[in-house]
Structures are given as C-alpha cells and as structure tokens.
C-alpha positions, 0 to 999 in steps of 0.5 A: 400693582401698588407697591405699598399695598399688602399682599392680595388676600385669598378668597374664602376657603378655596385654599386648594392645593396646600394646607399649612398646619395650625400652630400647636403652641399657646399663643395665636400668631399674627404677621405683617411685612416690613420693608425698610429703606429705599435702596437694595441696602434696606431690608425686607422681612415678614414678622411672625409674632404672638398676637391677641385674637380678634374676630374676623382676622384676614389670613395672608396669601402664602405666595404674596404676589404672582411675581413670585410664581414666576420666580418659583417656576424659573427656579424649580422647574427652569421654565418661567412659562410654567408660572401660571400653572403654579399660580393656579395650583397655589395662588389662593393658598393662605397662611393660618395666621392673623394678618396685621393682628394686634401684638399680644403685650409681654412685659418681660419681652419676647425672644427674637429669631432672625430666619434666613431662607434657602436658595431660590426661596423667599420670606413666606415659604417657611410659614409653617416653622415660623408660625409654630415657633411664634405660637410658643412665644417668639418674634420670628423675622423671616428675611427675603435676601437681596443677594440674588438668592431668592426666587425673586425679591423687590425694593421700592425706590424713593421715586413715586414708590417704583418697584425694582425687582432683583431676580434669581441668579444662577452661577455665571459661566466661567465662574467658580461656584464657591466664590460666587456662593461665598460672596452671597453668604457673606452678604446674607449674613450681614443682612441677618445682622442689619435685621438685628440692628433694626430691632435694636433701633426699635427697642431703643425708641427709634422711629422706623417707617415701614415703606409698605405703609402696613396697619401695624406700628413697629413701635409696638415692639419697643417694650415687647422684645427681649434682645438679650435673647436672640437666635439666628436660624435658617434652612439650607443656604440659610442654614450656613447663613445662620452659622456665619451670622454668629461669626459676625455678631456677638449679640446672637446667642445661638444658631439652629441650622436646618439641613445646612449647606455648608459648601459656601463657607470658607474653612478659615472661619470654622475655628471662629464660630463662637456660639452653640449650633444645632444642626437638624438634618434631613435623611437625604440631602447631606453628603459625607463632606458636609457632615465632616464640616459640621463635626469639625465645628462640633469638635472645637465647640462642645455646645454643637449638636447634630441630629438627623430626622429620619425619613425626610428629604430636604424639602420637608423643612419647608412649607412645600412638604404640605403639598399633596403628593402629585404636586410635590412630585411634579416639582421636586423628585421625591418625597420623605416617608415621614408624615410632614406634621411629625417632621415639623413637630420634631424640628420645632421641638428640638429647636425649642429645647436647644433655644431654651437651653442656650437663650436661658429661657424660663419655659417648659421646652426642656421636656423635649431635650431628648431630641437634642440627643437624637432619642426617638423613633424618628431621630438619630444622632448624625444618622447615615446620609443618602445621596446629596441633591441641591 
C-alpha cells in the first residue's frame, strides 16, 4: 500500500456490523490524519474538529487499514489468523464525520484535547467520544502511541516513504509487569506533551509538513486554537497516561481519565499531580486497589472527581460498545446492561461539565454539573466495583 495515501474509504452504506452514533453537538465534525517526522520519535494522530458542511463529504473507514485487523485479532483473540474474519465483520464500517472537511473558523480559538488510547487499541477506536467532543466545539487529537501498546502502528522512514510497523508487545517473560508498563506510560505521557508542542508550534506560525500528504493544511489551525485551554484525556492505559501528562506538562489545565488503569503509575508521583482530574469509571473494571489509588489522589487534591457509570463494562467507553451483541460477545466476555448511547451521553456530558469548569469555557456545559456529583439514575459517586479484568 502507498504509505502516503489516505485510509481506504468504505463503499456506499455497507457499514455492516458497526453503527457509530452521529454526534449530538451543534457543530458538524471533520477529521484528518496527521503524521509528523520520519522516525518513531515523531507523532501520529487523528484530528477531529468542528467543520463546515460540504456536499458529498466522504466518511473515513473506522479501521483505516487491513493491518489493524491483524493487530486487533492478535490482541483481543490471541489469534492473528482471525484477522480476515474481523476484516469481513468490521472492515467496511465508517465514522460519521467529514473526511478532510474544511475547518470551521473560530476567532476565539477552539480548546484542545489530547486523547490517549488504551492497551491494544489505536487512534480510531474512540471515534464516538472524540466526534462527540468535537461537535461541542473542541479540537481533539487522538494519538496512536509508539510504545508497543497499540494493536499495531507505523511510521514512514525518509527513504522513499518506506513504512516501518511497530507491533503490539506483551510483557516479556521473566520481566516484572510494573517495570515494563511504567516505562511505557512515561513514553506515552511524553508523546502527549510532544503533541501539545506540535500545536504550539503551528499556532506560533511554524510550518509542519504532514508526512501523509493529506488534502488538509495544518496551518489552518494557526488562528483557530486557544492553547490556554488544553486538556488531556484517555481510556484505561490512556487514562493513567493522562494523569501522568499533568505531572510532566504545566500547560495541561486538567485531565479526564476514563476507567483509568492505575497500576503502571509509581506511588512517588501521586503527590505531584497538580491539576484537576475527573475519573469516569465503569462498574465492572475497577478493583478496590485501583479506586484506593484514585482516592489517594483526591485526598490531596480537592479538584478530583470520581464517578461510576452503572451498568457499564470497560469496553463501553470505546467504539466497540456499538458492535451488535453477538459480535461483541465473540471478542469480549460480557457487555454492559446500560444502552451504549446513554453511556456515551453520560460520559461526554460529565466530561464537558468538568472541562467547562477547569478550562474556564464560556459554554452551557454547566447544565450537566450534577453528573460530576454522581447524581442521576445511571451514575454514582465512586460506586461499588465488580471484578476486574484487563
């Protein structure tokens, strides 16, 4: 495959097995892919942003390339040969956004969210939450990490645009998991900081070439971002990555951690988390030990919030929640009882209320403040937890 071509685009309405929900906010959403640099020290991300409507807009594929099906098969089923089956089931599913759609100008500048994926995921598997946040007026940069925690990823080396793939790596035999994961979480947090530097450079007028040669000019962002209002967010391994990014980078105003996997973070850093964190947990993933770590953070920082969305499982905070039941059950052991559309609404509205408060946004998101207190029929403050699974 040509490394600089855009993702293959799905054909017609054969979306098949996955139906991602359209966003509920006032803005239409566009997206593009950005790769910077020709080494693994560069960056790879998918950008979601408010866009202008245009006729005949193309929707991108949810799984951008067949190689990602192989990575998913390996991570979720431990069987790379299932790659073709996954490709048949979800290979033509599309994201309801405008591919390379024109950025909607905003004189005040959009706030920015850097998003970090979970273990064995990649940049597109949180399209529903990223699209939702973009529809309410955020630019969201969903990273694809190069620490061997993505299902797979790649970079294009300078020689004739050759692709070098970075496979998912399990904990090596004989190595303690904490040390392996701790090294990864520090690399991931550093990538979040580098992503922020990328956007700081763009707003400062630096020309940033996109290795993927998309039909979308990054300099359009120059006068349309407000980098005094930046948050970091992530799911699972990405949730703890977001917490660590606050320690590494003072420009992040706050973090939203979706079902954070707290295990890889060293205890030494707990007193160092300087900014507000919202933990949005699912009912079935967290352990008493993990929640105790979150509480230890909140005991030192009055701006912490921990809420649990009842009737949800870990995967409900990913796009997999919108797979039909049988396919979901084939890949994961169980699904939540709460309707995934409702779970997405609760998660995104709680996040928006929190972001308004701590990024000082002039929006109407305060209408959802009650969710931050765990008020509502599907939300609870620090609810009881079920059995953990990773």
